Phi, psi and omega in degrees: 000143182282130180271003180277125180297149179290160182262041180279167178273005177096343183292336181290346179251355183270160179300335181261009180284180181299149176288132181307135179087352179266152180290344179092347183290320184244012184292136175263154178299145176267118184271124181281136175281135181268142185285323181056025176269135178276121180301149183298336182276353178283130181300141174301143181088003178304146182262135179242137172272121185239139171230130176234128184249141172292152181299317179266101178284153179083009179256177178251019192303330184272352181241014180271143174055227182266009182304314179301318178295321178289324174298317178303313179299321179291327177294313179299318181301313180292330176291314179297329176282356180060037176270331177210164176232103181281127174269326180201135180219119183235128179259121172259170182302329183228011176198166175234148173239145178209153166247113187229148166248146185242146172290145180302324176235119018273351178093170185296309186300310182293317180299312181294316180296319178295319179296314179297318180297315180297310183293330176294315182288310186284326186249354180073021180280129174263109181268155168295160188303321189239196173212162180259136174224146177214122179284130177280130187255348182220153179302318181294336177294324177300312181297317180296315181291321177299317178297315178303313181297310183295332181276352182306312179294334178287314180300326180271008176061033176272333176216164178272327181232145182301327181289352177275348181278124186278336190267061182219145175235132176237151182299328182260010177227243179184193181288124180080002181282163182261005176295120187243140169291138181253000000 
């Protein structure tokens, strides 16, 4: 076997590279499944930045009719069940952002999957297959992520000020309240 490395651009070894045995012309990226398991060494109550996207991006599906209110009820239900503790939850027209802490049991993956399954069934929301999570490691990271989340409707020119966006829940306010993390 030749020990000289191939002169590829690296895509043949990446998750989004061509499917082995395919010519590469029509190959679609292979999407890696994310584990979403919280490592045992992470302190209970750690805060996670979560993003969940509707399957059809660019739509208004999450802010139509009573959907925001029903999403709010589902958030409260999981909170009352002590599956998660929402610090901030913001609904955009085609995705949601949240800062959440999760109970060790059932854990992040099961809680998020159950919530997505329920809202898909009860509200007819078609979610993308997975969700994004990132554990916040420093106090200043919480403030930065909260600011990023609250500014999302401003960046997309839906409102002029973050406190004008109605589809938000904060731990020190409520749904649609103006209590803001600073």
